[in-house]
VODO-589234 format. One record per residue (C-alpha): residue number from 1; y, z, x. Coordinates in nm, 3 decimals. Layout:
% VODO-589234
+-----+---------+---------+---------+
!  nr !      c2 !      c3 !      c1 !
+-----+---------+---------+---------+
! NUM !       Y !       Z !       X !
...
+-----+---------+---------+---------+
This chain:
% VODO-589234
+-----+---------+---------+---------+
!  nr !      c2 !      c3 !      c1 !
+-----+---------+---------+---------+
!   1 !  -0.860 !   6.990 !   6.510 !
!   2 !  -1.133 !   6.725 !   6.517 !
!   3 !  -1.147 !   6.436 !   6.765 !
!   4 !  -1.112 !   6.184 !   6.483 !
!   5 !  -0.794 !   6.358 !   6.366 !
!   6 !  -0.646 !   6.342 !   6.714 !
!   7 !  -0.741 !   5.981 !   6.776 !
!   8 !  -0.701 !   5.852 !   6.422 !
!   9 !  -0.917 !   5.553 !   6.334 !
!  10 !  -1.065 !   5.512 !   6.680 !
!  11 !  -1.267 !   5.209 !   6.573 !
!  12 !  -0.949 !   5.009 !   6.534 !
!  13 !  -0.817 !   5.090 !   6.879 !
!  14 !  -0.852 !   4.791 !   7.113 !
!  15 !  -1.007 !   4.942 !   7.424 !
!  16 !  -1.230 !   4.815 !   7.702 !
!  17 !  -1.582 !   4.918 !   7.609 !
!  18 !  -1.841 !   5.075 !   7.832 !
!  19 !  -2.212 !   4.996 !   7.816 !
!  20 !  -2.522 !   5.178 !   7.924 !
!  21 !  -2.879 !   5.071 !   7.992 !
!  22 !  -3.148 !   5.330 !   7.929 !
!  23 !  -3.497 !   5.265 !   8.067 !
!  24 !  -3.815 !   5.470 !   8.044 !
!  25 !  -4.196 !   5.453 !   8.035 !
!  26 !  -4.446 !   5.321 !   8.288 !
!  27 !  -4.295 !   5.301 !   8.636 !
!  28 !  -4.572 !   5.217 !   8.885 !
!  29 !  -4.397 !   4.896 !   8.998 !
!  30 !  -4.043 !   5.032 !   8.977 !
!  31 !  -3.974 !   4.853 !   8.648 !
!  32 !  -3.759 !   5.138 !   8.514 !
!  33 !  -3.518 !   5.111 !   8.808 !
!  34 !  -3.520 !   5.489 !   8.836 !
!  35 !  -3.573 !   5.690 !   9.152 !
!  36 !  -3.818 !   5.946 !   9.012 !
!  37 !  -4.161 !   5.934 !   9.177 !
!  38 !  -4.349 !   6.004 !   8.853 !
!  39 !  -4.520 !   5.695 !   8.712 !
!  40 !  -4.466 !   5.818 !   8.355 !
!  41 !  -4.096 !   5.862 !   8.273 !
!  42 !  -4.096 !   5.982 !   7.914 !
!  43 !  -3.726 !   6.058 !   7.879 !
!  44 !  -3.481 !   5.765 !   7.850 !
!  45 !  -3.218 !   5.791 !   8.122 !
!  46 !  -2.908 !   5.585 !   8.180 !
!  47 !  -2.914 !   5.370 !   8.493 !
!  48 !  -2.605 !   5.464 !   8.697 !
!  49 !  -2.343 !   5.195 !   8.775 !
!  50 !  -2.387 !   5.265 !   9.147 !
!  51 !  -2.740 !   5.127 !   9.120 !
!  52 !  -2.587 !   4.785 !   9.051 !
!  53 !  -2.325 !   4.807 !   9.325 !
!  54 !  -2.044 !   4.931 !   9.101 !
!  55 !  -1.801 !   5.200 !   9.213 !
!  56 !  -1.863 !   5.539 !   9.056 !
!  57 !  -1.640 !   5.598 !   8.755 !
!  58 !  -1.585 !   5.228 !   8.690 !
!  59 !  -1.663 !   5.127 !   8.333 !
!  60 !  -1.953 !   4.884 !   8.326 !
!  61 !  -2.056 !   4.648 !   8.049 !
!  62 !  -2.386 !   4.481 !   7.980 !
!  63 !  -2.467 !   4.182 !   7.762 !
!  64 !  -2.847 !   4.168 !   7.759 !
!  65 !  -3.162 !   4.340 !   7.880 !
!  66 !  -3.525 !   4.223 !   7.876 !
!  67 !  -3.862 !   4.371 !   7.973 !
!  68 !  -4.163 !   4.181 !   8.106 !
!  69 !  -4.509 !   4.316 !   8.168 !
!  70 !  -4.393 !   4.510 !   8.475 !
!  71 !  -4.043 !   4.381 !   8.550 !
!  72 !  -3.697 !   4.412 !   8.396 !
!  73 !  -3.379 !   4.202 !   8.388 !
!  74 !  -3.023 !   4.272 !   8.275 !
!  75 !  -2.712 !   4.058 !   8.229 !
!  76 !  -2.373 !   4.207 !   8.321 !
!  77 !  -2.051 !   4.119 !   8.141 !
!  78 !  -1.930 !   3.915 !   8.441 !
!  79 !  -2.232 !   3.686 !   8.400 !
!  80 !  -2.436 !   3.832 !   8.685 !
!  81 !  -2.811 !   3.871 !   8.644 !
!  82 !  -3.000 !   4.166 !   8.794 !
!  83 !  -3.381 !   4.195 !   8.821 !
!  84 !  -3.622 !   4.464 !   8.942 !
!  85 !  -3.987 !   4.569 !   8.925 !
!  86 !  -4.305 !   4.369 !   8.991 !
!  87 !  -4.268 !   4.037 !   9.175 !
!  88 !  -4.623 !   3.915 !   9.238 !
!  89 !  -4.539 !   3.572 !   9.095 !
!  90 !  -4.174 !   3.548 !   9.201 !
!  91 !  -4.049 !   3.664 !   8.861 !
!  92 !  -3.753 !   3.845 !   9.017 !
!  93 !  -3.605 !   3.515 !   9.135 !
!  94 !  -3.529 !   3.619 !   9.493 !
!  95 !  -3.761 !   3.367 !   9.659 !
!  96 !  -4.015 !   3.630 !   9.760 !
!  97 !  -4.319 !   3.790 !   9.603 !
!  98 !  -4.224 !   4.142 !   9.709 !
!  99 !  -4.170 !   4.397 !   9.431 !
! 100 !  -3.850 !   4.599 !   9.418 !
! 101 !  -3.776 !   4.938 !   9.262 !
! 102 !  -3.400 !   4.887 !   9.253 !
! 103 !  -3.195 !   4.617 !   9.078 !
! 104 !  -3.056 !   4.329 !   9.282 !
! 105 !  -2.840 !   4.038 !   9.180 !
! 106 !  -3.013 !   3.700 !   9.147 !
! 107 !  -2.811 !   3.513 !   9.409 !
! 108 !  -2.912 !   3.160 !   9.309 !
! 109 !  -2.735 !   3.216 !   8.977 !
! 110 !  -2.408 !   3.348 !   9.121 !
! 111 !  -2.246 !   3.011 !   9.045 !
! 112 !  -2.349 !   3.050 !   8.678 !
! 113 !  -2.230 !   3.274 !   8.396 !
! 114 !  -2.558 !   3.408 !   8.262 !
! 115 !  -2.553 !   3.471 !   7.887 !
! 116 !  -2.903 !   3.590 !   7.805 !
! 117 !  -3.241 !   3.652 !   7.965 !
! 118 !  -3.606 !   3.663 !   7.858 !
! 119 !  -3.899 !   3.813 !   8.050 !
! 120 !  -4.257 !   3.702 !   8.002 !
! 121 !  -4.565 !   3.865 !   8.149 !
! 122 !  -4.492 !   3.729 !   8.498 !
! 123 !  -4.202 !   3.485 !   8.456 !
! 124 !  -3.834 !   3.494 !   8.365 !
! 125 !  -3.591 !   3.254 !   8.197 !
! 126 !  -3.216 !   3.267 !   8.154 !
! 127 !  -2.949 !   3.072 !   7.967 !
! 128 !  -2.627 !   3.020 !   8.160 !
! 129 !  -2.312 !   2.812 !   8.190 !
! 130 !  -2.160 !   2.694 !   8.520 !
! 131 !  -1.861 !   2.900 !   8.634 !
! 132 !  -1.680 !   2.577 !   8.715 !
! 133 !  -1.709 !   2.328 !   8.434 !
! 134 !  -1.497 !   2.021 !   8.369 !
! 135 !  -1.623 !   2.001 !   8.013 !
! 136 !  -1.902 !   1.753 !   8.083 !
! 137 !  -2.174 !   2.010 !   8.156 !
! 138 !  -2.376 !   2.204 !   7.900 !
! 139 !  -2.256 !   2.557 !   7.831 !
! 140 !  -2.614 !   2.664 !   7.764 !
! 141 !  -2.835 !   2.552 !   8.053 !
! 142 !  -3.189 !   2.681 !   8.097 !
! 143 !  -3.313 !   2.827 !   8.424 !
! 144 !  -3.678 !   2.929 !   8.478 !
! 145 !  -3.880 !   3.093 !   8.756 !
! 146 !  -4.198 !   3.289 !   8.821 !
! 147 !  -4.556 !   3.224 !   8.717 !
! 148 !  -4.622 !   2.863 !   8.606 !
! 149 !  -4.251 !   2.774 !   8.639 !
! 150 !  -4.275 !   2.595 !   8.973 !
! 151 !  -4.050 !   2.817 !   9.180 !
! 152 !  -3.982 !   3.172 !   9.300 !
! 153 !  -3.612 !   3.086 !   9.268 !
! 154 !  -3.438 !   2.997 !   8.940 !
! 155 !  -3.452 !   2.623 !   8.881 !
! 156 !  -3.263 !   2.419 !   8.626 !
! 157 !  -3.502 !   2.298 !   8.358 !
! 158 !  -3.439 !   2.047 !   8.079 !
! 159 !  -3.802 !   1.976 !   7.996 !
! 160 !  -3.832 !   1.744 !   7.695 !
! 161 !  -3.468 !   1.793 !   7.597 !
! 162 !  -3.196 !   1.550 !   7.698 !
! 163 !  -2.981 !   1.664 !   7.992 !
! 164 !  -2.683 !   1.873 !   7.881 !
! 165 !  -2.859 !   1.990 !   7.566 !
! 166 !  -2.717 !   2.331 !   7.470 !
! 167 !  -2.997 !   2.589 !   7.471 !
! 168 !  -2.956 !   2.860 !   7.210 !
! 169 !  -3.251 !   3.086 !   7.292 !
! 170 !  -3.554 !   3.108 !   7.519 !
! 171 !  -3.862 !   3.326 !   7.479 !
! 172 !  -4.143 !   3.383 !   7.730 !
! 173 !  -4.501 !   3.479 !   7.642 !
! 174 !  -4.795 !   3.561 !   7.862 !
! 175 !  -4.850 !   3.205 !   7.987 !
! 176 !  -4.622 !   2.991 !   7.767 !
! 177 !  -4.249 !   2.949 !   7.706 !
! 178 !  -4.046 !   2.826 !   7.408 !
! 179 !  -3.685 !   2.703 !   7.421 !
! 180 !  -3.463 !   2.652 !   7.116 !
! 181 !  -3.174 !   2.404 !   7.117 !
! 182 !  -2.845 !   2.448 !   6.935 !
! 183 !  -2.961 !   2.175 !   6.696 !
! 184 !  -3.265 !   2.380 !   6.589 !
! 185 !  -3.528 !   2.190 !   6.789 !
! 186 !  -3.808 !   2.368 !   6.975 !
! 187 !  -3.980 !   2.264 !   7.295 !
! 188 !  -4.281 !   2.436 !   7.449 !
! 189 !  -4.464 !   2.432 !   7.780 !
! 190 !  -4.728 !   2.632 !   7.969 !
! 191 !  -5.091 !   2.697 !   7.878 !
! 192 !  -5.235 !   2.595 !   7.542 !
! 193 !  -5.593 !   2.724 !   7.523 !
! 194 !  -5.508 !   2.911 !   7.203 !
! 195 !  -5.276 !   2.652 !   7.048 !
! 196 !  -4.969 !   2.863 !   7.130 !
! 197 !  -4.768 !   2.549 !   7.216 !
! 198 !  -4.793 !   2.430 !   6.855 !
! 199 !  -4.909 !   2.075 !   6.931 !
! 200 !  -5.199 !   2.042 !   6.689 !
! 201 !  -5.472 !   2.080 !   6.952 !
! 202 !  -5.591 !   2.308 !   7.231 !
! 203 !  -5.632 !   2.203 !   7.593 !
! 204 !  -5.688 !   2.351 !   7.936 !
! 205 !  -5.449 !   2.355 !   8.226 !
! 206 !  -5.073 !   2.376 !   8.258 !
! 207 !  -4.894 !   2.154 !   8.004 !
! 208 !  -4.554 !   1.992 !   8.042 !
! 209 !  -4.272 !   2.034 !   7.792 !
! 210 !  -4.284 !   1.866 !   7.452 !
! 211 !  -4.069 !   1.895 !   7.139 !
! 212 !  -4.237 !   2.031 !   6.826 !
! 213 !  -4.196 !   1.803 !   6.524 !
! 214 !  -4.464 !   1.918 !   6.277 !
! 215 !  -4.438 !   2.235 !   6.068 !
! 216 !  -4.683 !   2.310 !   5.788 !
! 217 !  -4.472 !   2.437 !   5.501 !
! 218 !  -4.753 !   2.376 !   5.253 !
! 219 !  -5.117 !   2.316 !   5.347 !
! 220 !  -5.161 !   2.048 !   5.081 !
! 221 !  -4.861 !   1.847 !   5.205 !
! 222 !  -4.799 !   1.659 !   5.531 !
! 223 !  -4.626 !   1.861 !   5.806 !
! 224 !  -4.251 !   1.803 !   5.839 !
! 225 !  -3.970 !   1.875 !   6.082 !
! 226 !  -3.797 !   2.210 !   6.026 !
! 227 !  -3.473 !   2.341 !   6.175 !
! 228 !  -3.539 !   2.666 !   6.365 !
! 229 !  -3.289 !   2.949 !   6.419 !
! 230 !  -3.488 !   3.210 !   6.616 !
! 231 !  -3.812 !   3.231 !   6.814 !
! 232 !  -4.038 !   3.491 !   6.973 !
! 233 !  -4.343 !   3.455 !   7.198 !
! 234 !  -4.629 !   3.702 !   7.192 !
! 235 !  -4.912 !   3.714 !   7.440 !
! 236 !  -5.092 !   3.407 !   7.301 !
! 237 !  -4.908 !   3.343 !   6.976 !
! 238 !  -4.561 !   3.237 !   6.868 !
! 239 !  -4.334 !   3.300 !   6.569 !
! 240 !  -4.016 !   3.126 !   6.453 !
! 241 !  -3.762 !   3.154 !   6.172 !
! 242 !  -3.631 !   2.848 !   5.989 !
! 243 !  -3.274 !   2.804 !   5.868 !
! 244 !  -3.395 !   2.900 !   5.519 !
! 245 !  -3.532 !   3.235 !   5.640 !
! 246 !  -3.900 !   3.134 !   5.636 !
! 247 !  -4.135 !   3.259 !   5.909 !
! 248 !  -4.370 !   3.017 !   6.088 !
! 249 !  -4.648 !   3.133 !   6.321 !
! 250 !  -4.908 !   2.962 !   6.540 !
! 251 !  -5.147 !   3.018 !   6.829 !
! 252 !  -5.416 !   3.285 !   6.852 !
! 253 !  -5.472 !   3.476 !   6.529 !
! 254 !  -5.793 !   3.667 !   6.587 !
! 255 !  -5.624 !   4.004 !   6.525 !
! 256 !  -5.421 !   3.902 !   6.221 !
! 257 !  -5.104 !   3.852 !   6.427 !
! 258 !  -5.022 !   3.522 !   6.251 !
! 259 !  -4.997 !   3.676 !   5.905 !
! 260 !  -5.219 !   3.424 !   5.723 !
! 261 !  -5.502 !   3.499 !   5.479 !
! 262 !  -5.724 !   3.249 !   5.658 !
! 263 !  -5.690 !   3.026 !   5.962 !
! 264 !  -5.728 !   2.650 !   5.979 !
! 265 !  -5.901 !   2.629 !   6.318 !
! 266 !  -6.149 !   2.915 !   6.363 !
! 267 !  -5.931 !   3.200 !   6.496 !
! 268 !  -5.622 !   2.986 !   6.564 !
! 269 !  -5.340 !   2.792 !   6.405 !
! 270 !  -5.261 !   2.479 !   6.605 !
! 271 !  -4.927 !   2.384 !   6.447 !
! 272 !  -4.653 !   2.609 !   6.309 !
! 273 !  -4.758 !   2.731 !   5.964 !
! 274 !  -4.537 !   2.910 !   5.714 !
! 275 !  -4.629 !   3.273 !   5.634 !
! 276 !  -4.661 !   3.242 !   5.258 !
! 277 !  -4.698 !   3.617 !   5.208 !
! 278 !  -4.323 !   3.640 !   5.285 !
! 279 !  -4.223 !   3.384 !   5.021 !
! 280 !  -3.892 !   3.475 !   4.861 !
! 281 !  -3.804 !   3.714 !   5.144 !
! 282 !  -3.522 !   3.599 !   5.371 !
! 283 !  -3.614 !   3.698 !   5.728 !
! 284 !  -3.342 !   3.719 !   5.995 !
! 285 !  -3.535 !   3.846 !   6.300 !
! 286 !  -3.892 !   3.811 !   6.421 !
! 287 !  -4.056 !   3.976 !   6.723 !
! 288 !  -4.403 !   3.926 !   6.873 !
! 289 !  -4.603 !   4.181 !   7.067 !
! 290 !  -4.937 !   4.143 !   7.239 !
! 291 !  -5.139 !   4.108 !   6.918 !
! 292 !  -4.892 !   4.211 !   6.649 !
! 293 !  -4.578 !   4.071 !   6.489 !
! 294 !  -4.276 !   4.226 !   6.314 !
! 295 !  -4.001 !   4.078 !   6.096 !
! 296 !  -3.668 !   4.216 !   5.971 !
! 297 !  -3.518 !   4.087 !   5.647 !
! 298 !  -3.153 !   4.033 !   5.560 !
! 299 !  -3.173 !   4.354 !   5.355 !
! 300 !  -3.298 !   4.555 !   5.654 !
! 301 !  -3.662 !   4.584 !   5.555 !
! 302 !  -3.927 !   4.580 !   5.828 !
! 303 !  -4.263 !   4.405 !   5.785 !
! 304 !  -4.551 !   4.419 !   6.036 !
! 305 !  -4.890 !   4.254 !   6.073 !
! 306 !  -5.167 !   4.209 !   6.327 !
! 307 !  -5.359 !   4.469 !   6.524 !
! 308 !  -5.287 !   4.837 !   6.460 !
! 309 !  -5.550 !   4.970 !   6.696 !
! 310 !  -5.305 !   5.187 !   6.890 !
! 311 !  -5.048 !   5.237 !   6.616 !
! 312 !  -4.822 !   4.942 !   6.694 !
! 313 !  -4.784 !   4.856 !   6.323 !
! 314 !  -4.643 !   5.198 !   6.235 !
! 315 !  -4.878 !   5.229 !   5.938 !
! 316 !  -5.093 !   5.519 !   6.054 !
! 317 !  -5.452 !   5.548 !   6.180 !
! 318 !  -5.627 !   5.524 !   5.844 !
! 319 !  -5.772 !   5.212 !   5.686 !
! 320 !  -5.667 !   5.096 !   5.340 !
! 321 !  -5.737 !   4.814 !   5.099 !
! 322 !  -5.506 !   4.590 !   5.302 !
! 323 !  -5.676 !   4.669 !   5.634 !
! 324 !  -5.978 !   4.503 !   5.787 !
! 325 !  -6.240 !   4.616 !   6.036 !
! 326 !  -6.293 !   4.349 !   6.300 !
! 327 !  -6.656 !   4.273 !   6.387 !
! 328 !  -6.783 !   4.618 !   6.291 !
! 329 !  -6.556 !   4.787 !   6.546 !
! 330 !  -6.285 !   5.043 !   6.486 !
! 331 !  -6.009 !   4.792 !   6.556 !
! 332 !  -5.774 !   4.803 !   6.259 !
! 333 !  -5.582 !   4.490 !   6.174 !
! 334 !  -5.375 !   4.350 !   5.890 !
! 335 !  -5.354 !   3.977 !   5.855 !
! 336 !  -5.103 !   4.007 !   5.569 !
! 337 !  -4.749 !   4.138 !   5.636 !
! 338 !  -4.712 !   4.499 !   5.524 !
! 339 !  -4.384 !   4.674 !   5.442 !
! 340 !  -4.327 !   4.948 !   5.701 !
! 341 !  -3.964 !   5.049 !   5.637 !
! 342 !  -3.788 !   4.937 !   5.314 !
! 343 !  -3.427 !   4.936 !   5.436 !
! 344 !  -3.183 !   5.013 !   5.716 !
! 345 !  -3.347 !   4.834 !   6.011 !
! 346 !  -3.103 !   4.645 !   6.234 !
! 347 !  -3.301 !   4.549 !   6.546 !
! 348 !  -3.668 !   4.528 !   6.642 !
! 349 !  -3.852 !   4.472 !   6.970 !
! 350 !  -4.226 !   4.445 !   7.027 !
! 351 !  -4.391 !   4.534 !   7.355 !
! 352 !  -4.751 !   4.464 !   7.443 !
! 353 !  -4.876 !   4.754 !   7.229 !
! 354 !  -4.567 !   4.935 !   7.099 !
! 355 !  -4.267 !   4.870 !   6.877 !
! 356 !  -3.902 !   4.983 !   6.882 !
! 357 !  -3.637 !   4.963 !   6.610 !
! 358 !  -3.277 !   5.069 !   6.565 !
! 359 !  -3.146 !   5.161 !   6.222 !
! 360 !  -2.812 !   5.142 !   6.045 !
! 361 !  -2.749 !   5.513 !   6.107 !
! 362 !  -2.754 !   5.449 !   6.482 !
! 363 !  -3.093 !   5.601 !   6.557 !
! 364 !  -3.383 !   5.457 !   6.757 !
! 365 !  -3.746 !   5.493 !   6.650 !
! 366 !  -4.067 !   5.374 !   6.811 !
! 367 !  -4.441 !   5.376 !   6.758 !
! 368 !  -4.765 !   5.248 !   6.908 !
! 369 !  -4.930 !   5.313 !   7.244 !
! 370 !  -4.740 !   5.603 !   7.399 !
! 371 !  -4.936 !   5.717 !   7.703 !
! 372 !  -4.628 !   5.666 !   7.924 !
! 373 !  -4.374 !   5.783 !   7.665 !
! 374 !  -4.259 !   5.425 !   7.602 !
! 375 !  -4.273 !   5.450 !   7.223 !
! 376 !  -4.159 !   5.798 !   7.119 !
! 377 !  -4.035 !   6.139 !   7.234 !
! 378 !  -4.357 !   6.310 !   7.131 !
! 379 !  -4.619 !   6.370 !   7.399 !
! 380 !  -4.915 !   6.186 !   7.250 !
! 381 !  -5.127 !   5.890 !   7.349 !
! 382 !  -5.055 !   5.716 !   7.019 !
! 383 !  -4.751 !   5.735 !   6.792 !
! 384 !  -4.899 !   5.622 !   6.462 !
! 385 !  -4.579 !   5.635 !   6.259 !
! 386 !  -4.209 !   5.566 !   6.334 !
! 387 !  -4.098 !   5.848 !   6.564 !
! 388 !  -3.752 !   5.925 !   6.706 !
! 389 !  -3.622 !   5.835 !   7.049 !
! 390 !  -3.328 !   6.074 !   7.082 !
! 391 !  -3.184 !   6.048 !   7.433 !
! 392 !  -2.937 !   5.760 !   7.399 !
! 393 !  -2.568 !   5.760 !   7.301 !
! 394 !  -2.346 !   5.471 !   7.191 !
! 395 !  -2.399 !   5.185 !   6.950 !
! 396 !  -2.735 !   5.015 !   7.004 !
! 397 !  -2.685 !   4.647 !   7.090 !
! 398 !  -3.024 !   4.544 !   7.226 !
! 399 !  -3.379 !   4.676 !   7.238 !
! 400 !  -3.643 !   4.558 !   7.485 !
! 401 !  -4.010 !   4.647 !   7.512 !
! 402 !  -4.249 !   4.544 !   7.790 !
! 403 !  -4.605 !   4.607 !   7.896 !
! 404 !  -4.562 !   4.983 !   7.918 !
! 405 !  -4.189 !   5.044 !   7.946 !
! 406 !  -3.884 !   5.018 !   7.722 !
! 407 !  -3.509 !   4.960 !   7.753 !
! 408 !  -3.205 !   5.005 !   7.530 !
! 409 !  -2.856 !   4.866 !   7.576 !
! 410 !  -2.578 !   5.065 !   7.408 !
! 411 !  -2.200 !   5.016 !   7.387 !
! 412 !  -1.908 !   5.253 !   7.351 !
! 413 !  -1.672 !   5.074 !   7.116 !
! 414 !  -1.423 !   5.355 !   7.050 !
! 415 !  -1.256 !   5.646 !   7.225 !
! 416 !  -1.493 !   5.882 !   7.049 !
! 417 !  -1.796 !   5.696 !   7.182 !
! 418 !  -1.646 !   5.685 !   7.532 !
! 419 !  -1.617 !   6.063 !   7.514 !
! 420 !  -1.979 !   6.085 !   7.401 !
! 421 !  -2.084 !   5.881 !   7.704 !
! 422 !  -1.902 !   6.116 !   7.938 !
! 423 !  -2.040 !   6.432 !   7.776 !
! 424 !  -2.395 !   6.296 !   7.774 !
! 425 !  -2.374 !   6.236 !   8.148 !
! 426 !  -2.271 !   6.596 !   8.214 !
! 427 !  -2.497 !   6.797 !   7.981 !
! 428 !  -2.690 !   7.080 !   8.145 !
! 429 !  -2.884 !   7.366 !   7.994 !
! 430 !  -2.593 !   7.596 !   8.081 !
! 431 !  -2.334 !   7.398 !   7.885 !
! 432 !  -2.561 !   7.256 !   7.616 !
! 433 !  -2.466 !   7.516 !   7.355 !
! 434 !  -2.096 !   7.444 !   7.400 !
! 435 !  -2.146 !   7.067 !   7.397 !
! 436 !  -2.363 !   7.095 !   7.086 !
! 437 !  -2.096 !   7.295 !   6.907 !
! 438 !  -1.828 !   7.036 !   6.985 !
! 439 !  -2.066 !   6.753 !   6.896 !
! 440 !  -2.158 !   6.913 !   6.563 !
! 441 !  -1.792 !   6.964 !   6.466 !
! 442 !  -1.703 !   6.604 !   6.555 !
! 443 !  -2.009 !   6.450 !   6.388 !
! 444 !  -2.150 !   6.329 !   6.718 !
! 445 !  -2.508 !   6.329 !   6.595 !
! 446 !  -2.655 !   6.166 !   6.906 !
! 447 !  -2.520 !   6.444 !   7.128 !
! 448 !  -2.650 !   6.710 !   6.889 !
! 449 !  -2.997 !   6.558 !   6.912 !
! 450 !  -2.984 !   6.540 !   7.293 !
! 451 !  -2.895 !   6.909 !   7.314 !
! 452 !  -3.182 !   6.993 !   7.081 !
! 453 !  -3.429 !   6.789 !   7.285 !
! 454 !  -3.304 !   6.954 !   7.604 !
! 455 !  -3.381 !   7.300 !   7.469 !
! 456 !  -3.726 !   7.186 !   7.355 !
! 457 !  -3.809 !   7.056 !   7.703 !
! 458 !  -3.668 !   7.327 !   7.923 !
! 459 !  -3.661 !   7.650 !   7.724 !
! 460 !  -3.390 !   7.891 !   7.824 !
! 461 !  -3.422 !   7.921 !   8.199 !
! 462 !  -3.420 !   7.571 !   8.343 !
! 463 !  -3.137 !   7.328 !   8.400 !
! 464 !  -3.173 !   6.964 !   8.308 !
! 465 !  -3.109 !   6.716 !   8.588 !
! 466 !  -2.933 !   6.426 !   8.410 !
+-----+---------+---------+---------+
């Protein structure tokens, strides 16, 4: 008898869910949170609950995970925020500049219920609500810390917004930050040498917060105010989605990362400009990498543009009529969005030079720079095309990609998935054949793939240490 027959419609059973965070890739600064000494951790592994101070066997749940250049942050279901990795600029929020290889709770935020977190190159920002609230305090307050944020501890930051404004989303770039209010307004602060703050000019030095109020929908018409629903910061560029599903980009565009045929200010766009190549396509998610950008449509199609020098566009190593050679070098770029995957994409995350997606069939794929294994299972320096990442079980809720490492948050939302979690934690080479047989008969595809990968890695005489 199959598991589904025993349990019935397990999806309809109201059960506490369990979550897992898988981290892998470059680990020189401890950003994976794993104890292995190798600096290249190619296989995604689940971080054990004990690492976060939880009792063994206790079901843990996670709400969010984010990767910076060399640090990582995760939000637990009780509203606690954990950080680990590099801390040269105080981005871990513990008041020091000492790096850590193991997660620790951000104590300053223990009085807050953290909802989401964003990691920039060397800074961190979180949205939280006070645990004790009489109804007069915002339920979406912004806290910032690290490089250019004025503190090694989290500090409450309203910027150009009125106090008690509800913050919907925050995104951190290399040296700039964008915050989105519940009303669809954007404010920006940080450095602006490349126009990444969207103010219509460039300038040197650290800039204070200011609300954006000019969006170029058409070049032959005056800029207007647009309501924004989602944002993403790249290294020196920014992208946003309007309530109508249009994509706007601005900042540095020298590698085609803005998606425009031509630029209005040398190699930059100084105010948000609509990507006209996506006219008629309703975009729901946008993600910015170092010098590339990706967008997912409401129909699950994935578009990418910008530099493809190390494969981060997923379009292969060859040039085509839509590709351009930059200044007689071999740097491939596309300044017009190209269709990479026509359907089925649910989530996307862009790291500095790699990309991750999850699809409607529950699988994870990645491509781009892969020297540390951050983009794909295959052992190659570059993954030119979408390649599988097959070591995770559960329903993918969040993807995160950093400078050279990656993270995935998955949930077990049914009894069947809870069983998959338990089996995945106990697979060895000795029991892999039996587990694979059970997994195959119960349509547990993720477990089948893990068993297959295990045999590929270890042959027939070595045991896998999960």
